[in-house]
C-alpha positions in Angstrom: 136.0 144.5 -113.4 138.3 145.1 -110.6 135.1 146.3 -108.8 133.1 143.7 -108.8 134.3 141.9 -105.5 133.5 145.8 -103.8 130.1 145.9 -105.7 129.1 142.4 -104.4 130.4 143.1 -100.6 128.8 146.2 -100.3 125.3 145.2 -101.5 126.0 141.5 -99.9 123.0 142.1 -97.1 120.5 143.8 -100.1 121.5 140.6 -102.1 120.5 137.8 -99.7 117.6 140.0 -98.8 116.1 139.9 -102.1 116.7 136.0 -102.5 115.0 135.4 -99.1 112.0 137.0 -100.3 111.5 135.5 -103.7 112.7 131.9 -101.6 109.2 133.1 -99.5 107.4 132.5 -101.6 106.0 128.6 -102.5 105.6 128.5 -106.1 104.9 125.2 -106.8 104.0 124.3 -110.0 102.9 120.8 -109.4 100.3 121.7 -107.2 97.4 124.0 -108.6 96.3 125.1 -104.5 99.5 127.3 -105.0 98.6 128.9 -108.6 98.3 132.7 -107.2 101.6 131.7 -105.3 103.7 130.8 -108.9 102.0 133.9 -110.7 103.3 136.1 -107.7 107.1 135.2 -108.0 106.4 135.8 -111.9 106.2 139.2 -111.0 108.8 139.2 -108.5 111.3 137.8 -111.2 109.3 140.4 -113.7 110.4 143.5 -110.8 113.4 142.3 -110.2 114.6 142.4 -114.0 113.4 146.3 -114.0 115.2 146.9 -111.6 118.1 145.4 -112.8 118.9 147.2 -116.0 116.3 145.5 -118.4 115.3 148.1 -121.2 112.6 145.7 -122.2 110.5 143.1 -119.5 107.2 141.7 -120.9 105.2 138.9 -118.9 104.3 136.3 -121.7 101.4 134.8 -121.7 101.3 131.1 -122.5 99.1 127.9 -122.4 100.5 127.6 -118.5 102.2 129.6 -116.4 103.6 132.7 -117.9 107.1 133.6 -119.2 109.0 136.7 -118.1 110.9 137.8 -120.9 113.7 140.4 -120.5 116.4 142.2 -122.7 119.2 144.6 -122.8 120.4 145.5 -126.3 123.0 147.5 -126.5 124.4 147.1 -129.8 123.1 144.7 -132.1 126.5 144.2 -133.6 127.4 142.2 -130.4 127.1 139.1 -129.8 123.8 138.3 -127.5 123.8 136.0 -124.5 120.4 134.4 -123.4 120.0 133.5 -119.8 117.2 130.8 -119.1 115.9 129.8 -115.3 113.1 128.8 -114.0 111.1 130.1 -110.7 108.8 127.5 -109.6 110.5 125.2 -107.4 109.6 121.0 -106.3 107.2 120.4 -103.8 108.6 120.6 -99.8 107.2 117.2 -99.0 107.9 115.5 -96.5 107.2 119.0 -94.6 108.0 116.8 -91.4 111.9 116.0 -92.0 112.6 119.7 -92.6 114.8 121.2 -90.1 112.8 124.7 -90.0 109.8 125.5 -92.3 110.5 125.6 -96.6 109.1 128.8 -97.5 110.5 130.5 -93.9 114.6 131.0 -95.8 116.8 131.0 -92.9 120.6 131.1 -92.9 122.3 128.3 -90.6 126.5 127.6 -90.3 126.9 124.2 -91.9 130.8 122.2 -92.1 130.5 122.8 -95.9 129.6 126.4 -96.0 130.7 127.6 -92.8 129.9 131.1 -93.6 125.9 129.5 -94.2 123.6 128.7 -96.4 120.2 129.4 -97.1 117.7 127.0 -96.1 114.4 126.7 -98.3 112.5 125.1 -101.1 114.2 126.5 -104.2 117.4 127.9 -102.8 119.7 126.1 -105.0 117.0 125.0 -107.6 116.2 127.0 -109.4 116.1 130.5 -107.4 119.1 131.0 -106.4 120.8 130.5 -109.0 118.8 132.1 -111.3 119.0 135.1 -109.3 122.9 135.3 -109.8 122.3 136.0 -112.8 119.9 138.8 -111.7 122.5 140.4 -109.4 125.5 140.1 -112.4 123.2 141.8 -114.8 122.5 145.0 -111.9 126.3 145.0 -111.3 127.0 145.0 -114.9 124.5 147.9 -115.9 125.0 150.0 -113.2 129.0 149.7 -113.1 129.0 150.3 -117.1 130.9 147.1 -117.6 128.5 145.4 -119.7 130.2 144.3 -122.8 127.4 142.6 -125.3 123.8 142.2 -125.2 121.6 140.4 -122.8 118.0 139.0 -123.1 116.5 136.3 -120.5 114.1 133.8 -120.5 112.5 132.9 -117.1 110.1 129.9 -117.1 107.5 128.4 -114.3 107.3 125.1 -115.3 110.7 123.3 -115.3 109.5 121.1 -112.3 107.0 119.7 -114.2 108.2 119.3 -117.4 108.4 123.0 -119.4 104.8 122.1 -121.9 104.4 126.1 -121.7 107.8 126.7 -122.7 107.9 124.1 -125.5 104.8 125.9 -127.3 106.7 129.0 -126.1 110.1 129.2 -127.9 109.4 127.8 -131.4 106.8 130.8 -131.7 109.5 133.1 -130.6 112.0 132.6 -132.4 113.8 136.0 -133.5 112.8 137.4 -129.7 115.1 135.2 -128.4 117.8 135.0 -131.2 121.2 135.1 -129.5 125.1 133.4 -129.7 124.8 131.3 -127.1 122.5 130.5 -123.5 123.5 130.4 -120.5 122.2 128.5 -117.7 122.7 127.9 -114.0 120.7 124.6 -113.0 123.8 122.5 -112.1 126.4 121.9 -109.8 129.9 121.9 -109.3 132.3 119.3 -107.6 133.0 121.6 -104.1 134.0 125.1 -103.4 137.3 124.4 -104.5 137.1 122.4 -107.1 135.4 124.3 -110.1 133.7 121.9 -112.9 131.5 122.7 -115.7 128.6 120.6 -116.6 129.0 119.4 -119.8 126.4 116.9 -120.4 122.6 115.6 -118.8 120.5 113.1 -119.0 117.3 113.0 -120.7 114.4 111.6 -118.8 111.1 109.8 -119.1 108.3 110.0 -116.6 105.6 107.9 -116.2 102.6 106.5 -114.1 101.1 103.0 -113.4 97.7 101.9 -112.1 96.9 98.1 -111.7 93.4 97.2 -110.9 92.6 94.0 -109.4 89.3 93.3 -108.5 86.1 95.6 -108.5 86.5 96.9 -104.8 88.6 96.3 -102.0 87.8 93.1 -100.5 88.0 91.8 -97.1 91.8 89.8 -96.7 90.9 86.9 -95.2 87.6 86.1 -96.9 89.3 86.7 -100.7 92.7 86.7 -99.5 95.1 83.5 -102.0 91.8 83.7 -104.1 92.3 87.0 -106.3 95.1 88.8 -107.1 96.4 91.5 -105.3 97.3 94.8 -107.0 99.8 95.8 -105.0 102.2 92.5 -104.9 101.3 91.9 -108.2 102.3 95.7 -108.8 105.8 95.2 -106.9 106.6 92.1 -108.8 106.6 93.6 -111.8 108.7 96.4 -110.8 111.6 94.1 -109.2 111.4 92.1 -112.9 112.6 95.3 -114.7 116.4 95.1 -113.5 118.2 91.6 -113.2 120.9 90.2 -110.8 123.3 92.9 -112.3 120.8 95.8 -111.8 120.9 96.2 -115.7 117.4 97.5 -117.1 115.4 94.3 -118.2 112.8 96.3 -121.2 113.8 94.9 -124.5 115.5 97.7 -126.9 116.0 99.4 -123.9 119.6 99.7 -124.6 120.4 99.4 -128.3 120.7 103.3 -128.5 123.2 104.0 -125.1 126.1 105.6 -125.8 129.1 103.9 -124.5 132.3 105.5 -123.8 135.7 104.9 -124.6 137.9 103.8 -121.7 139.8 107.1 -123.0 136.8 108.8 -122.1 136.4 106.6 -119.3 140.1 107.6 -117.6 139.2 111.3 -118.4 136.0 111.1 -115.8 137.9 108.8 -113.4 140.1 111.8 -112.7 137.4 113.8 -111.3 138.5 114.0 -107.3 136.1 111.3 -105.6 135.9 109.7 -102.1 133.4 106.7 -101.9 134.1 106.7 -98.2 132.7 110.5 -98.0 129.9 110.1 -100.5 128.7 106.9 -97.7 129.5 109.2 -94.8 127.6 112.1 -96.5 124.1 109.4 -97.4 124.5 107.4 -94.0 124.7 104.6 -95.9 127.2 101.4 -95.8 127.7 100.2 -99.5 126.8 102.1 -103.0 124.5 100.0 -105.2 124.1 100.0 -109.3 124.6 98.7 -112.9 127.6 96.1 -112.4 130.6 97.0 -114.1 131.0 100.9 -113.5 131.9 103.4 -111.0 129.5 105.6 -108.9 130.2 108.7 -111.1 129.5 106.2 -113.8 126.4 105.3 -112.7 125.1 108.8 -112.0 126.0 110.3 -115.0 126.7 108.2 -118.4 124.3 105.4 -117.8 120.6 105.4 -118.1 118.7 104.3 -114.7 115.1 103.5 -114.1 113.9 104.5 -110.2 110.5 104.4 -108.7 109.7 108.0 -107.3 106.0 107.1 -105.8 104.6 103.9 -104.6 101.1 103.9 -103.1 97.8 101.7 -102.6 95.7 99.8 -99.7 95.5 101.1 -96.5 98.7 103.1 -95.1 96.6 105.0 -92.0 97.2 104.3 -88.5 96.8 100.8 -87.3 95.9 98.0 -89.2 92.9 97.2 -92.0 92.9 94.1 -93.4 92.1 94.1 -97.0 93.3 93.4 -100.6 92.8 97.7 -102.2 91.5 97.0 -105.8 94.3 99.0 -106.9 97.8 99.8 -106.4 100.2 103.1 -108.1 103.7 104.1 -109.0 105.5 107.0 -110.0 108.8 105.7 -112.2 111.0 107.9 -113.8 113.9 106.9 -116.2 117.4 108.7 -116.8 118.6 108.3 -120.2 121.6 109.2 -122.4 122.4 110.8 -125.4 121.0 109.1 -128.6 117.8 108.0 -126.3 115.3 109.4 -127.2 112.3 109.4 -124.4 109.2 108.5 -126.4 110.5 105.7 -128.1 111.6 105.0 -124.4 108.5 105.6 -123.0 106.6 103.4 -125.6 109.3 100.7 -125.0 108.4 100.9 -121.4 104.9 100.9 -121.7 104.6 98.1 -124.1 106.8 96.0 -121.7 105.3 96.9 -118.7 101.5 95.9 -120.1 103.3 92.6 -121.3 104.2 91.5 -118.2 100.9 91.7 -116.5 99.2 88.6 -115.4 95.9 88.2 -116.7 94.5 88.4 -113.3 94.3 92.4 -113.6 94.7 95.5 -115.8 97.3 97.7 -116.0 97.5 101.5 -117.6 100.9 103.3 -117.8 100.2 107.5 -118.6 103.3 109.0 -119.9 103.7 112.2 -117.7 107.1 114.3 -119.6 110.3 113.9 -120.8 113.2 115.0 -122.6 116.3 114.2 -124.5 120.1 114.3 -123.3 122.4 116.8 -124.0 126.2 116.9 -124.6 127.8 120.5 -125.1 131.6 121.1 -126.5 134.2 121.7 -125.0 136.1 123.1 -127.8 133.9 126.0 -128.6 134.3 129.4 -127.4 130.8 129.8 -124.9 133.0 127.2 -123.0 136.6 128.6 -123.3 134.5 132.0 -122.2 133.1 130.1 -119.0 136.5 128.1 -118.6 138.8 131.7 -118.1 135.5 132.9 -115.8 136.1 130.1 -113.7 139.5 130.5 -113.5 139.7 134.6 -112.9 137.7 133.7 -109.8 138.6 130.7 -108.2 142.2 130.5 -109.6 142.1 127.2 -110.9 140.6 125.8 -114.4 137.4 124.0 -114.1 136.6 120.2 -114.5 134.4 119.1 -117.1 132.1 116.7 -115.8 128.9 115.3 -117.4 125.5 115.7 -114.7 123.1 112.8 -113.9 120.3 115.9 -114.0 118.0 116.7 -116.7 117.3 119.6 -118.2 115.1 118.6 -120.9 114.6 122.2 -123.0 118.5 122.1 -122.9 118.1 119.9 -126.3 115.0 121.7 -127.6 117.0 125.1 -127.6 119.3 123.4 -130.1 116.9 122.2 -131.9 114.8 125.6 -132.7 117.2 128.3 -131.8 120.5 126.4 -133.3 122.2 127.7 -130.1 124.8 125.9 -127.7 123.9 126.0 -124.0 126.5 126.4 -121.3 125.9 125.0 -118.0 127.7 127.4 -115.1 126.8 125.5 -112.1 127.6 127.0 -108.3 125.3 124.4 -106.4 127.1 121.4 -104.3 125.6 117.8 -104.6 125.1 118.1 -101.2 122.5 121.2 -101.0 119.7 118.9 -100.9 118.1 119.7 -104.2 114.1 118.1 -104.5 114.8 117.0 -100.6 114.4 118.1 -97.4 116.4 121.2 -96.0 117.3 122.2 -99.5 120.2 124.6 -99.0 122.3 127.5 -100.8 125.7 128.6 -99.4 126.1 132.2 -99.8 129.4 131.8 -100.4 128.3 129.9 -104.0 125.7 132.4 -104.4 127.7 135.5 -104.3 130.6 133.7 -106.3 128.3 133.3 -109.0 127.4 136.9 -109.4 130.8 137.3 -108.9 132.0 134.7 -111.8 129.1 135.4 -114.4 130.2 138.7 -115.7 133.3 137.4 -116.7 131.7 135.1 -118.8 130.1 138.1 -120.5 133.5 139.7 -120.9 135.5 136.5 -122.2 132.5 135.8 -124.6 132.6 139.0 -125.9 136.0 139.0 -126.4 136.9 135.2 -128.0 133.8 136.0 -130.2 135.4 139.2 -132.4 
């Protein structure tokens, strides 16, 4: 394996050029305008897996966007690693806040990435991290260092709920059979502080619609006499948290896992600077549920956030109207034991119950998924830890993430497999935001580290 650093340096320019070509394709799954681009991205991934050394590659049709499947089976008696990733990306809005066009990737030096970072939508989430696995496979197959079997399952709907994946997995259990699932769609604490994500929050995503009068009304003639849906909606949303920023939906916390003081003390050992955190976000203070630290609020506690709100006149100048309708998109991040379908129903029941009779309220569930915790005493975690130790010269810190990858719980349910989350992004990489980026160093470090996971997982499996 000592040839891997040489291989990466010899192929560094090509590895970056290939990723840049992938990032140029605007594979926005949430917007049907980009359907052709999403399909072109699927073709790109399929071709890349062929070139990387997969003996079998398929474009698997689904009710939605296709899933790309690839495999390299060298011996059925050896362990099998299933790599999951996604080729779709978030919308790039608001475009005007990008310092360079979101689908015209450029490499820029930053304070955190002095060696350069690739700025583009999807650079870190998840094209850059997914493509690390493709290039790691290329290294292992071209140099004869693949120690076990590998399968790939790359989907195109992660950013919109993975509905087609949920359809595909139960129908292809034999094809997807594995000993462990490997995913890089998370991050680590810092470039000099490696970490392995051991927990993910679940998700419930809904849209609400509040309707008042049957048309927009003149605010002078009707103001004060007719319910204003925007006013009503904002009051309803404000009531979802109390003065301690505790969510007020009845039953919301009934199944929340409460960590012991010992577990919370272990979490607190992870390096964290509150001042640097505030500085990076340009905020004067943090905000959240009373009684919990910042790192606890964004990982082991459930949340409720408005992701978008609109209604009425928002164009230039003034228009004095009372809007007929107001809307909001709301997401709830959930912790283990909270069932997303149950939480969605609790939200719907509560939100409709607090509406005044002067308006009509509709709650439309979008998608969701369960939370997940992976054990740190199994051989897959130990293999990942040893891989980081080899390339970082440090033992990685286990940490829970505030993000959600809903299909991880599905994989365990359907495939009976544990998932290892080896992320190489940073919290500062602005995923889902303008100016998303991924460090060149991180990209190459991932390619260097992943093959060691295969090596140690195979050794520990014997």
